[in-house]
N, C-alpha and C positions, 0 to 999 in steps of 0.2 A: 442874924445874917440875912440878908437882902436874895431874894427868890432873883433867878435870871429873867429876865422878860421875853415874852412867844419871840420879838422878831431876830432875838441875840441867840434865843436857842436856834432858832429856825435856819439863822447864818453859820452856827457851829455845824449845824448837820449839816449842808449845803458842802464847806469844807471840807468837814469830815468826810464826802460821800467821794468829792472829788478827787482829795490826798489817796484814797482808798484805790479808787479807778486810776490815779497815775504810776500807783507803786506796781498793782497787776498787770499795768499795761508794761511795766517797765520788765518786770521779770519774764512774761510773754519775749519780749525782745529780746534779752538778756538769755535766756533759753533758745529761741532760735540762733544765734549770732554764737552760740556756743556749739549748736551742732552743726551750723555750718562752718566753723574752723576744723570742728573732727573728722568732717565729713572731705576737708580738702586735703590736711595731716593724712590722711590716713590714704589716700589718692597720690601721695608724693611720693611712689615707689620709684625705683629703677628707670623702667620704662616712658613713665610719666616725665622725671630728668631730662632723658636722653630727646624728647619732642619738645620741649618748652627754653631746654637750657644749653645758651651759645656757647663754645668753648670761645676761650679765650686768650691772644699766645701772649701776653703779658702777666697771665693770671696762671698759674700754675694746676693741671685738671685736681688734683687731691684738693686741695684750695676750695674748688667750687663745689665740690663734692661733700667735701666740711660743711661750707656753708647751709646747704640743700638739707644737711644732717640737724643741723645747730636751728633752724628754721621751723623743723618740723617738730622738733620738741619742743619748741617755744610755744607753736601754736597749740598742740598736744597740752601743754601744761594750761597754758590759758584757759582753752577752752574745757577743761574740768576745774579748774578755779570758779570759772561762768558758774557752772554746771552745780558744783558745789554750794556755790551763792545761792542762786535758787531754789534747791532741794531742801538745804538746813533754814531759810529762811522763813519762818512758820508765820509773823507777827507784821503785817503793814508795819513800812517804816511811818515815824512821826513825821507832819508833815516838813515841820523845820529842818527834818536832817534830809528829806526830799530837794528842799530847796538848796540846800548846803551843798548834795550835789552836783545840783543845774548849773551852781557856781562856778564849782571844780570845772565841770565841763566847758563852760563858758570863759575861764581863763585858759584852758589848752587850746582854743580855737584862738584865741586873741595872742596868743604865745607866738603860732603857728607865723604870721607874717614877721615879728620880731628876730625869730631866730632866722627867717629868710635873708631880712636887712643883713642882720649881724656875719650870716655867715658869709654872703657877698663882699660885705665892705673886709673882710679876716681874708678872703682869696683873692680878692681882687679882682673876681671874673664878671658878677652883674650877668649871670646866665648866660656869661660865653663856654663856648666849648674848650676853649684854651687858655692855658693860663697865662696872662702876660710878665709873668714877671721869671717865667723859664729861659735859660739861656737853650738857643740861639735865639733870642726875642724872637717876636714875629708882630706883625701889623695888620691891622683890619683890611681885607679885600672884598669889595662887594659882590665878585663876581666869584671867587672861589672859597671865600671865607678868611684866608690869612693866609699872609707870606711872611718867608724869614726876610729879615731888615739886612738890607743888604750892604754890605762896604765896612765890616767888621771886622777885628781878628777878638777875640775874646776866648776867657780862662772859664770854665762851666765850676764855680765854685760847689756845685753838689755833689762831685765827687773829690774824695782824697786823691786819686791821682792828676787832678787838675787836667783834664784833657783840654788843647787849646784847638778851635773852632776859626777856621780862617773862611770867612764868606764876599765873595770875590762881590762886581758893581752889580749883578744879575742877580744876587739873594743865593748862589750857589755856593755848594761846600768845596774848595781847592785843597790842593794840598799847601802850596806857600803864594804867588802871585797870581795876576790877572791871568783870564782865561782867554786863548787865542779862536774865535769863532771861526778861522779859516781854515784849521789842524784837522784832521781827523779825529772823531771824539766817539767814546762812547757814552750812553747817557744812563744813569741810574736814577730812576724814579721811584717813590715808596711815601713810605712813613718815617718814623724815629728808628727804626729798624734799619730802614737803608740808610739815613744820614751818619748812623754809628753813634747814638747816643750814648755818654759818656767812655769814647773813646777816640784816641789819637789817629790823623789821618791816615800812617801807613797802619793800622791796625784794623780799618775801614773794610769791607766788601771792594769800595771805589778803588780804595786807595792798594789793597793788594793786586786787583785786576789791572790797574796802571802797571803795575811792577812787573808781573807777567808777562804783559801785551807791548809793552811800552809804547800806547797809544794814550792817548790824553784821556783822560775820566772828568766828566764834568756831575757832579754830585746835585742835582735838583728836588734831593728829597724836602721832606716838614714834616714838624715833629706834630701825629695827634693827625693825620691825615685819612681820610676814607679813601674805598675806591674810585669813589665820583669824583672828589676833589684829585685826587690822583691823574685822573682823566683829563678835569680843565685845564689844571697845570702844565700837562705836557702838551694841550692842544695849543697853549698860547707859549710856551716855551719852544715847542723842537722848531721851527721853522727857523729861532737866530740862528740855530745852527749852520754853516754853509756844507760838512760832510759829515753828516751820523753815520758811526757805521754802525752802530747797534745801540740798540735800549734795553736797558734791564729793570724790567719790573717786579719788585717784591712787594709778594702777595699770598696770603694764607686765609684759609675757610675762619679763621682764629680771631681773622681780624673784621669778618662780615659783621661783628656787633656794630661798627662804627656807621655800619651803611643806613642801619634801622633809626639812630638817631636822628630829629630833625633841628638841633640847636645847631645845624650847620646847614651850609649851601648843601642840596642831593639833588640826582638825578632819580629816575623813577623806570618802571619797568620798560616804557615805550620810547627812553631817553629824553624826557624833558622833565629842563630843568628850575628849579624849585628855589627859591630864597630863604636863610634861615630863620628859625620861629625862636621867638623869646618864650625861654623855659627858666620854670623856677631852680632855683642850686637846690632846693628840696626835692624837686623829683629828682634830679641827678642822683641824690643822694640814696632816694630809692632803687635808683635802677642800677648803682652799686649793691643794694643791698637784699633784693628782689630781683637779681638779672632776667626773669622770665620775659618769653614772646611766645605768641600765637605760634602755631604751625604754618598757618595763612602768610603773616610776617615774615617768618624764615624765609621762605617757598618763593615769595616776592620777589625779597632780595637776593637767595642763590639765582634768580633770573637775572636780574639786574647786574649784579655783579659778571654773571658771564657775558652779559651782551657789552660790558664795559672793557673788559679782559678783550675781547675781540674787537671794540673799537678800536683797543691804544694797539694792537699787531698789528690794523691796517693801517691807521695812521702809521707807523715805522717803514713798515710798508713800503706807503706810497714814498717818501723819503729816499727809499733806498735801503736801508738801514735794516740789518737783521735785528728781530724781537723774540725777546726771550723773557719768559715768567720765573721767579725764583721763588719756589715753597719752601719754605722752612719747616721740617715737622718734629715738636719736639718727640722724642720716645718715655714713653710705648705710646705710641697714636690711639687715640680712643677709638673706638667703633664708631660715637657721631662725627668726631671731625673727619674719619675716612669715609663715611659716606658723603659726606657734607662736601668733601676734595672730589668725591667721582661726578656727586651732579654737576658740580662746575668742569671741571677739565673731562672728563672721561667724551670722547666722541665730540669736543668744542674746537678742534682744529685750534688748538690756542699753544702753539710751544710753550714748552715748561719744562723742568727738571727740580724732582723734588730731594731734600737734601734732609736726610735725620740728623735730626741731633742730639747730644744727653742732654739728659734734661739736667745737669750740674751745671752747663755751659752759660752761665746767668752773671752778671756782675755781680760782687760781693756783697752791696746795698742794694741794687736796684734789679729789677727782674728782667732788662734788657740784656741780650745776648753777647757775652763775651767775646776779647781776640779770638779765643777757637773756635768758637760758632763762624764768627766771621771768616775766619782762614779756609775753612768746610765750605760754606755758601760760595766765597770767591773760586776757589780750585772747579766746584762742582758746574758754574756759570762758566768760567773762563772752558774748561772743558766742552760746556755743550754748545757754545759759539763754535770751537771748534770745529766739532762736529757737522755743525750745520753749515760749514762752509765760511765764517767769518773771515781767515783771513785770505780764500781764493776770492772771497767779493770784495777783498776792499782796494783793488786795483780798477774794478767798475764802479767807485760812488763817485760822482760826481763834485766838481767843486759848484757848489749854485752860484756862488759869486764869478765865474766865468758865464754861465749862461744867460 
């Protein structure tokens, strides 16, 4: 048997010491990560959830609670598995095994950009906050982010009822044909709920109020808008109407989460406009799976939305129109939702009406409100507009074309 040379023995000893050091460092880091995960999971109680989790009107509250519970369980499971691997791993790993794990980690890191490209190609979104293939189709807009493509009559294939959307030349949803901009009009602003996603015109808030009032309805709502985008859109479109008699804006604290997204144009607390930021699809997926926000970010969004709603109200009044904010609230209202609503509306001099909705009043295949919910919101809006003196004020609304 040939004896190993002193140089080779020194190299083997150095390699062994380095591998041993890497092994113990990995164990220490693994233990530290496990302890951090345990501490984080232990702190995810109801109070923590109320502070960090924003409700979403299109996601039932019990689903959000279930998401938190599942994630807490997974964090505890991972943390315990990591701790057990450290405690019962008495011998240092062989050098080849260590480098094998390094290769696995590198493969995971390389898989991230590949997954991002695959999901962007699959969804067609490419980092956008909206899906270009969803009806009604939208087009990019440098100021607002996107608008509805005008002059189209489409059937939405997403729903078994095949609802018809009639979009006139300005991009507004209407009942049948062209909109007469010289007639007295009630404007409806908001996002997909106000648009009436999944419903025919007669079943929507705008359609029902038009039938109740006999006044032309113009539905300016655009899918997936935030409060900031609603304000920007209304600011652009309101001057086109000669006789706006009312502006009804759908808003709920459960839509607040959109004003924290930065992949759409947004307005800050001081009223400054900011362009959209390109984001990874994976980051959006992360926000869906881990929808947590810092208390300071939530406070900032509340202050911003209060300012935006006040600006909407002032804009409508400046044109002689009666403003009204429609606030749908699915029952039972959770304490967090009630606290956010109070922070935005209480003492804010914002004319609004709260509409309780049964939690079952959703489309069968989609979380959007169904015809029953729209009927309740339409009745509440029309009654509140009458209480605010809409019919008495109509005669005093000037025709701007004659000024």
